[in-house]
PyMOL Python script that loads the backbone (N, CA, C, O; Angstrom):
from pymol import cmd

cmd.read_pdbstr("""\
ATOM      1  N   MET A   1     -85.683 175.228 -45.363  1.00  0.00           N
ATOM      2  CA  MET A   1     -86.133 174.333 -44.241  1.00  0.00           C
ATOM      3  C   MET A   1     -87.088 175.105 -43.445  1.00  0.00           C
ATOM      4  O   MET A   1     -86.867 176.272 -43.122  1.00  0.00           O
ATOM      5  N   GLN A   2     -88.153 174.462 -43.125  1.00  0.00           N
ATOM      6  CA  GLN A   2     -89.316 175.056 -42.271  1.00  0.00           C
ATOM      7  C   GLN A   2     -89.610 174.266 -41.163  1.00  0.00           C
ATOM      8  O   GLN A   2     -89.435 173.056 -41.306  1.00  0.00           O
ATOM      9  N   VAL A   3     -90.024 174.680 -40.073  1.00  0.00           N
ATOM     10  CA  VAL A   3     -90.649 173.966 -38.990  1.00  0.00           C
ATOM     11  C   VAL A   3     -92.027 174.597 -38.694  1.00  0.00           C
ATOM     12  O   VAL A   3     -92.243 175.738 -38.286  1.00  0.00           O
ATOM     13  N   LEU A   4     -92.938 173.598 -38.991  1.00  0.00           N
ATOM     14  CA  LEU A   4     -94.301 174.149 -38.838  1.00  0.00           C
ATOM     15  C   LEU A   4     -94.974 173.377 -37.597  1.00  0.00           C
ATOM     16  O   LEU A   4     -94.673 172.200 -37.399  1.00  0.00           O
ATOM     17  N   THR A   5     -95.801 173.984 -36.841  1.00  0.00           N
ATOM     18  CA  THR A   5     -96.455 173.283 -35.821  1.00  0.00           C
ATOM     19  C   THR A   5     -97.997 173.475 -35.972  1.00  0.00           C
ATOM     20  O   THR A   5     -98.511 174.474 -36.475  1.00  0.00           O
ATOM     21  N   ASP A   6     -98.708 172.346 -35.451  1.00  0.00           N
ATOM     22  CA  ASP A   6    -100.185 172.465 -35.551  1.00  0.00           C
ATOM     23  C   ASP A   6    -100.838 172.785 -34.113  1.00  0.00           C
ATOM     24  O   ASP A   6    -100.122 173.047 -33.147  1.00  0.00           O
ATOM     25  N   ALA A   7    -102.187 172.748 -34.037  1.00  0.00           N
ATOM     26  CA  ALA A   7    -102.872 173.060 -32.851  1.00  0.00           C
ATOM     27  C   ALA A   7    -102.523 172.190 -31.674  1.00  0.00           C
ATOM     28  O   ALA A   7    -102.720 172.575 -30.522  1.00  0.00           O
ATOM     29  N   GLU A   8    -102.006 171.021 -31.963  1.00  0.00           N
ATOM     30  CA  GLU A   8    -101.748 170.204 -30.840  1.00  0.00           C
ATOM     31  C   GLU A   8    -100.356 170.268 -30.358  1.00  0.00           C
ATOM     32  O   GLU A   8     -99.956 169.558 -29.436  1.00  0.00           O
ATOM     33  N   GLY A   9     -99.590 171.154 -31.010  1.00  0.00           N
ATOM     34  CA  GLY A   9     -98.180 171.370 -30.811  1.00  0.00           C
ATOM     35  C   GLY A   9     -97.092 170.496 -31.417  1.00  0.00           C
ATOM     36  O   GLY A   9     -95.925 170.594 -31.039  1.00  0.00           O
ATOM     37  N   THR A  10     -97.502 169.594 -32.411  1.00  0.00           N
ATOM     38  CA  THR A  10     -96.853 168.753 -33.123  1.00  0.00           C
ATOM     39  C   THR A  10     -95.854 169.589 -34.038  1.00  0.00           C
ATOM     40  O   THR A  10     -96.352 170.602 -34.528  1.00  0.00           O
ATOM     41  N   ALA A  11     -94.669 169.355 -34.311  1.00  0.00           N
ATOM     42  CA  ALA A  11     -93.960 170.049 -35.164  1.00  0.00           C
ATOM     43  C   ALA A  11     -93.467 169.086 -36.391  1.00  0.00           C
ATOM     44  O   ALA A  11     -93.124 167.913 -36.243  1.00  0.00           O
ATOM     45  N   THR A  12     -93.494 169.771 -37.581  1.00  0.00           N
ATOM     46  CA  THR A  12     -93.229 169.175 -38.739  1.00  0.00           C
ATOM     47  C   THR A  12     -92.240 169.897 -39.534  1.00  0.00           C
ATOM     48  O   THR A  12     -92.463 171.050 -39.903  1.00  0.00           O
ATOM     49  N   LEU A  13     -91.031 169.210 -39.849  1.00  0.00           N
ATOM     50  CA  LEU A  13     -89.926 169.797 -40.486  1.00  0.00           C
ATOM     51  C   LEU A  13     -90.185 169.635 -42.117  1.00  0.00           C
ATOM     52  O   LEU A  13     -90.497 168.553 -42.613  1.00  0.00           O
ATOM     53  N   VAL A  14     -90.040 170.684 -42.779  1.00  0.00           N
ATOM     54  CA  VAL A  14     -90.180 170.607 -44.263  1.00  0.00           C
ATOM     55  C   VAL A  14     -88.967 171.051 -44.898  1.00  0.00           C
ATOM     56  O   VAL A  14     -88.555 172.209 -44.835  1.00  0.00           O
ATOM     57  N   TRP A  15     -88.419 170.133 -45.495  1.00  0.00           N
ATOM     58  CA  TRP A  15     -86.953 170.240 -46.199  1.00  0.00           C
ATOM     59  C   TRP A  15     -87.409 170.373 -47.651  1.00  0.00           C
ATOM     60  O   TRP A  15     -88.170 169.554 -48.166  1.00  0.00           O
ATOM     61  N   THR A  16     -86.906 171.455 -48.301  1.00  0.00           N
ATOM     62  CA  THR A  16     -87.193 171.584 -49.841  1.00  0.00           C
ATOM     63  C   THR A  16     -85.794 172.037 -50.386  1.00  0.00           C
ATOM     64  O   THR A  16     -85.102 172.952 -49.940  1.00  0.00           O
ATOM     65  N   THR A  17     -85.523 171.219 -51.426  1.00  0.00           N
ATOM     66  CA  THR A  17     -84.248 171.484 -52.127  1.00  0.00           C
ATOM     67  C   THR A  17     -84.699 171.829 -53.573  1.00  0.00           C
ATOM     68  O   THR A  17     -85.362 171.040 -54.247  1.00  0.00           O
ATOM     69  N   ASP A  18     -84.355 172.883 -53.951  1.00  0.00           N
ATOM     70  CA  ASP A  18     -84.770 173.303 -55.497  1.00  0.00           C
ATOM     71  C   ASP A  18     -83.560 173.765 -56.118  1.00  0.00           C
ATOM     72  O   ASP A  18     -82.945 174.736 -55.678  1.00  0.00           O
ATOM     73  N   LEU A  19     -83.157 173.041 -57.224  1.00  0.00           N
ATOM     74  CA  LEU A  19     -81.944 173.421 -57.899  1.00  0.00           C
ATOM     75  C   LEU A  19     -82.235 173.809 -59.381  1.00  0.00           C
ATOM     76  O   LEU A  19     -83.028 173.162 -60.065  1.00  0.00           O
ATOM     77  N   LEU A  20     -81.644 174.752 -59.784  1.00  0.00           N
ATOM     78  CA  LEU A  20     -81.706 175.371 -61.066  1.00  0.00           C
ATOM     79  C   LEU A  20     -80.303 175.410 -61.453  1.00  0.00           C
ATOM     80  O   LEU A  20     -79.466 175.722 -60.606  1.00  0.00           O
ATOM     81  N   PRO A  21     -79.959 175.128 -62.640  1.00  0.00           N
ATOM     82  CA  PRO A  21     -80.673 174.348 -63.693  1.00  0.00           C
ATOM     83  C   PRO A  21     -80.811 172.833 -63.151  1.00  0.00           C
ATOM     84  O   PRO A  21     -80.015 172.358 -62.341  1.00  0.00           O
ATOM     85  N   HIS A  22     -81.882 172.147 -63.674  1.00  0.00           N
ATOM     86  CA  HIS A  22     -82.264 170.857 -63.211  1.00  0.00           C
ATOM     87  C   HIS A  22     -81.161 169.902 -63.414  1.00  0.00           C
ATOM     88  O   HIS A  22     -81.147 168.908 -62.689  1.00  0.00           O
ATOM     89  N   GLU A  23     -80.310 170.045 -64.221  1.00  0.00           N
ATOM     90  CA  GLU A  23     -79.088 169.184 -64.495  1.00  0.00           C
ATOM     91  C   GLU A  23     -78.239 168.962 -63.192  1.00  0.00           C
ATOM     92  O   GLU A  23     -77.502 167.982 -63.078  1.00  0.00           O
ATOM     93  N   LEU A  24     -78.379 169.947 -62.182  1.00  0.00           N
ATOM     94  CA  LEU A  24     -77.493 169.798 -61.071  1.00  0.00           C
ATOM     95  C   LEU A  24     -78.144 168.727 -60.130  1.00  0.00           C
ATOM     96  O   LEU A  24     -77.462 168.239 -59.230  1.00  0.00           O
ATOM     97  N   VAL A  25     -79.468 168.344 -60.320  1.00  0.00           N
ATOM     98  CA  VAL A  25     -79.926 167.368 -59.287  1.00  0.00           C
ATOM     99  C   VAL A  25     -79.219 166.198 -59.181  1.00  0.00           C
ATOM    100  O   VAL A  25     -78.844 165.793 -58.080  1.00  0.00           O
ATOM    101  N   GLU A  26     -78.955 165.508 -60.374  1.00  0.00           N
ATOM    102  CA  GLU A  26     -78.200 164.276 -60.404  1.00  0.00           C
ATOM    103  C   GLU A  26     -76.806 164.352 -59.754  1.00  0.00           C
ATOM    104  O   GLU A  26     -76.389 163.476 -58.997  1.00  0.00           O
ATOM    105  N   HIS A  27     -76.126 165.432 -60.088  1.00  0.00           N
ATOM    106  CA  HIS A  27     -74.911 165.714 -59.412  1.00  0.00           C
ATOM    107  C   HIS A  27     -74.933 165.933 -58.083  1.00  0.00           C
ATOM    108  O   HIS A  27     -74.095 165.404 -57.352  1.00  0.00           O
ATOM    109  N   LEU A  28     -75.879 166.726 -57.624  1.00  0.00           N
ATOM    110  CA  LEU A  28     -75.828 166.936 -56.012  1.00  0.00           C
ATOM    111  C   LEU A  28     -76.891 166.015 -55.214  1.00  0.00           C
ATOM    112  O   LEU A  28     -76.881 166.178 -53.994  1.00  0.00           O
ATOM    113  N   SER A  29     -77.658 165.223 -55.646  1.00  0.00           N
ATOM    114  CA  SER A  29     -78.636 164.477 -54.957  1.00  0.00           C
ATOM    115  C   SER A  29     -77.950 163.637 -53.891  1.00  0.00           C
ATOM    116  O   SER A  29     -78.448 163.507 -52.773  1.00  0.00           O
ATOM    117  N   GLU A  30     -76.815 163.075 -54.244  1.00  0.00           N
ATOM    118  CA  GLU A  30     -76.165 162.030 -53.150  1.00  0.00           C
ATOM    119  C   GLU A  30     -75.767 162.815 -51.973  1.00  0.00           C
ATOM    120  O   GLU A  30     -75.954 162.365 -50.843  1.00  0.00           O
ATOM    121  N   ALA A  31     -75.190 164.046 -52.189  1.00  0.00           N
ATOM    122  CA  ALA A  31     -74.726 164.830 -50.965  1.00  0.00           C
ATOM    123  C   ALA A  31     -75.867 165.231 -50.211  1.00  0.00           C
ATOM    124  O   ALA A  31     -75.822 165.263 -48.981  1.00  0.00           O
ATOM    125  N   TYR A  32     -77.086 165.599 -50.983  1.00  0.00           N
ATOM    126  CA  TYR A  32     -78.189 166.013 -50.133  1.00  0.00           C
ATOM    127  C   TYR A  32     -78.842 164.856 -49.312  1.00  0.00           C
ATOM    128  O   TYR A  32     -79.395 165.071 -48.234  1.00  0.00           O
ATOM    129  N   GLU A  33     -78.755 163.702 -49.840  1.00  0.00           N
ATOM    130  CA  GLU A  33     -79.358 162.479 -49.275  1.00  0.00           C
ATOM    131  C   GLU A  33     -78.512 162.292 -47.863  1.00  0.00           C
ATOM    132  O   GLU A  33     -79.054 162.100 -46.774  1.00  0.00           O
ATOM    133  N   VAL A  34     -77.317 162.369 -48.045  1.00  0.00           N
ATOM    134  CA  VAL A  34     -76.474 162.182 -46.952  1.00  0.00           C
ATOM    135  C   VAL A  34     -76.724 163.227 -45.781  1.00  0.00           C
ATOM    136  O   VAL A  34     -76.922 162.913 -44.607  1.00  0.00           O
ATOM    137  N   MET A  35     -76.683 164.492 -46.276  1.00  0.00           N
ATOM    138  CA  MET A  35     -77.108 165.520 -45.196  1.00  0.00           C
ATOM    139  C   MET A  35     -78.435 165.448 -44.537  1.00  0.00           C
ATOM    140  O   MET A  35     -78.581 165.784 -43.362  1.00  0.00           O
ATOM    141  N   PHE A  36     -79.466 164.987 -45.327  1.00  0.00           N
ATOM    142  CA  PHE A  36     -80.742 164.648 -44.859  1.00  0.00           C
ATOM    143  C   PHE A  36     -80.700 163.596 -43.763  1.00  0.00           C
ATOM    144  O   PHE A  36     -81.267 163.719 -42.678  1.00  0.00           O
ATOM    145  N   ASN A  37     -79.981 162.559 -44.144  1.00  0.00           N
ATOM    146  CA  ASN A  37     -80.042 161.237 -43.162  1.00  0.00           C
ATOM    147  C   ASN A  37     -79.242 161.796 -41.868  1.00  0.00           C
ATOM    148  O   ASN A  37     -79.605 161.376 -40.768  1.00  0.00           O
ATOM    149  N   GLU A  38     -78.263 162.642 -41.936  1.00  0.00           N
ATOM    150  CA  GLU A  38     -77.614 163.010 -40.888  1.00  0.00           C
ATOM    151  C   GLU A  38     -78.497 163.866 -39.964  1.00  0.00           C
ATOM    152  O   GLU A  38     -78.504 163.785 -38.736  1.00  0.00           O
ATOM    153  N   LEU A  39     -79.237 164.691 -40.711  1.00  0.00           N
ATOM    154  CA  LEU A  39     -80.263 165.581 -39.906  1.00  0.00           C
ATOM    155  C   LEU A  39     -81.294 164.726 -39.203  1.00  0.00           C
ATOM    156  O   LEU A  39     -81.634 165.071 -38.071  1.00  0.00           O
ATOM    157  N   VAL A  40     -81.856 163.587 -39.783  1.00  0.00           N
ATOM    158  CA  VAL A  40     -82.914 162.758 -39.245  1.00  0.00           C
ATOM    159  C   VAL A  40     -82.210 162.080 -38.216  1.00  0.00           C
ATOM    160  O   VAL A  40     -82.877 161.959 -37.188  1.00  0.00           O
ATOM    161  N   ALA A  41     -80.939 161.546 -38.174  1.00  0.00           N
ATOM    162  CA  ALA A  41     -80.321 160.998 -37.064  1.00  0.00           C
ATOM    163  C   ALA A  41     -80.195 161.885 -35.949  1.00  0.00           C
ATOM    164  O   ALA A  41     -80.495 161.455 -34.835  1.00  0.00           O
ATOM    165  N   ALA A  42     -79.753 163.187 -36.104  1.00  0.00           N
ATOM    166  CA  ALA A  42     -79.457 164.055 -35.009  1.00  0.00           C
ATOM    167  C   ALA A  42     -80.885 164.391 -34.366  1.00  0.00           C
ATOM    168  O   ALA A  42     -81.011 164.535 -33.150  1.00  0.00           O
ATOM    169  N   VAL A  43     -81.849 164.495 -35.179  1.00  0.00           N
ATOM    170  CA  VAL A  43     -83.165 164.716 -34.533  1.00  0.00           C
ATOM    171  C   VAL A  43     -83.695 163.768 -33.664  1.00  0.00           C
ATOM    172  O   VAL A  43     -84.198 164.055 -32.578  1.00  0.00           O
ATOM    173  N   ASN A  44     -83.581 162.509 -34.171  1.00  0.00           N
ATOM    174  CA  ASN A  44     -84.085 161.354 -33.538  1.00  0.00           C
ATOM    175  C   ASN A  44     -83.281 160.965 -32.288  1.00  0.00           C
ATOM    176  O   ASN A  44     -83.826 160.366 -31.360  1.00  0.00           O
ATOM    177  N   GLU A  45     -81.826 161.347 -32.262  1.00  0.00           N
ATOM    178  CA  GLU A  45     -80.986 161.130 -31.165  1.00  0.00           C
ATOM    179  C   GLU A  45     -81.541 162.125 -29.975  1.00  0.00           C
ATOM    180  O   GLU A  45     -81.572 161.703 -28.819  1.00  0.00           O
ATOM    181  N   HIS A  46     -81.880 163.163 -30.223  1.00  0.00           N
ATOM    182  CA  HIS A  46     -82.320 164.083 -29.213  1.00  0.00           C
ATOM    183  C   HIS A  46     -83.871 164.321 -28.856  1.00  0.00           C
ATOM    184  O   HIS A  46     -84.267 165.208 -28.100  1.00  0.00           O
ATOM    185  N   SER A  47     -84.661 163.415 -29.501  1.00  0.00           N
ATOM    186  CA  SER A  47     -86.151 163.313 -29.311  1.00  0.00           C
ATOM    187  C   SER A  47     -86.383 162.348 -28.260  1.00  0.00           C
ATOM    188  O   SER A  47     -85.569 161.451 -28.039  1.00  0.00           O
ATOM    189  N   ALA A  48     -87.564 162.499 -27.531  1.00  0.00           N
ATOM    190  CA  ALA A  48     -88.189 161.546 -26.645  1.00  0.00           C
ATOM    191  C   ALA A  48     -88.388 160.245 -27.426  1.00  0.00           C
ATOM    192  O   ALA A  48     -88.818 160.248 -28.580  1.00  0.00           O
ATOM    193  N   PRO A  49     -88.058 159.119 -26.751  1.00  0.00           N
ATOM    194  CA  PRO A  49     -88.224 157.691 -27.383  1.00  0.00           C
ATOM    195  C   PRO A  49     -89.609 157.583 -28.136  1.00  0.00           C
ATOM    196  O   PRO A  49     -89.672 157.142 -29.283  1.00  0.00           O
ATOM    197  N   SER A  50     -90.678 157.996 -27.450  1.00  0.00           N
ATOM    198  CA  SER A  50     -92.061 157.947 -27.996  1.00  0.00           C
ATOM    199  C   SER A  50     -92.179 158.663 -29.327  1.00  0.00           C
ATOM    200  O   SER A  50     -92.851 158.219 -30.257  1.00  0.00           O
ATOM    201  N   ALA A  51     -91.397 159.949 -29.375  1.00  0.00           N
ATOM    202  CA  ALA A  51     -91.641 160.917 -30.515  1.00  0.00           C
ATOM    203  C   ALA A  51     -90.783 160.571 -31.684  1.00  0.00           C
ATOM    204  O   ALA A  51     -90.824 161.239 -32.718  1.00  0.00           O
ATOM    205  N   GLN A  52     -89.986 159.507 -31.530  1.00  0.00           N
ATOM    206  CA  GLN A  52     -88.884 159.319 -32.614  1.00  0.00           C
ATOM    207  C   GLN A  52     -89.791 158.694 -33.826  1.00  0.00           C
ATOM    208  O   GLN A  52     -90.754 157.934 -33.719  1.00  0.00           O
ATOM    209  N   GLN A  53     -89.235 159.206 -34.938  1.00  0.00           N
ATOM    210  CA  GLN A  53     -89.835 158.612 -36.283  1.00  0.00           C
ATOM    211  C   GLN A  53     -88.751 158.418 -37.282  1.00  0.00           C
ATOM    212  O   GLN A  53     -87.930 159.316 -37.468  1.00  0.00           O
ATOM    213  N   SER A  54     -88.705 157.354 -37.902  1.00  0.00           N
ATOM    214  CA  SER A  54     -87.670 157.108 -38.788  1.00  0.00           C
ATOM    215  C   SER A  54     -88.122 157.470 -40.302  1.00  0.00           C
ATOM    216  O   SER A  54     -89.322 157.326 -40.538  1.00  0.00           O
ATOM    217  N   PHE A  55     -87.505 157.806 -41.080  1.00  0.00           N
ATOM    218  CA  PHE A  55     -87.851 158.250 -42.400  1.00  0.00           C
ATOM    219  C   PHE A  55     -87.399 157.270 -43.558  1.00  0.00           C
ATOM    220  O   PHE A  55     -87.643 157.549 -44.732  1.00  0.00           O
TER     221      PHE A  55
END
""", "prot")
cmd.dss("prot")
cmd.show_as("cartoon", "prot")
cmd.util.cbc("prot")
cmd.orient("prot")
């Protein structure tokens, strides 16, 4: 996970999940989807209303 900022001070969260062997993707994708959705909800809960973005 990375947080990148641009010249205007806007932050972008980069979430990368790389699994090897690739066969694990199907097994773990549902759990990662749940965790990502929880992260988005937590960020949106603490953001200013004008800065909220849903994914």
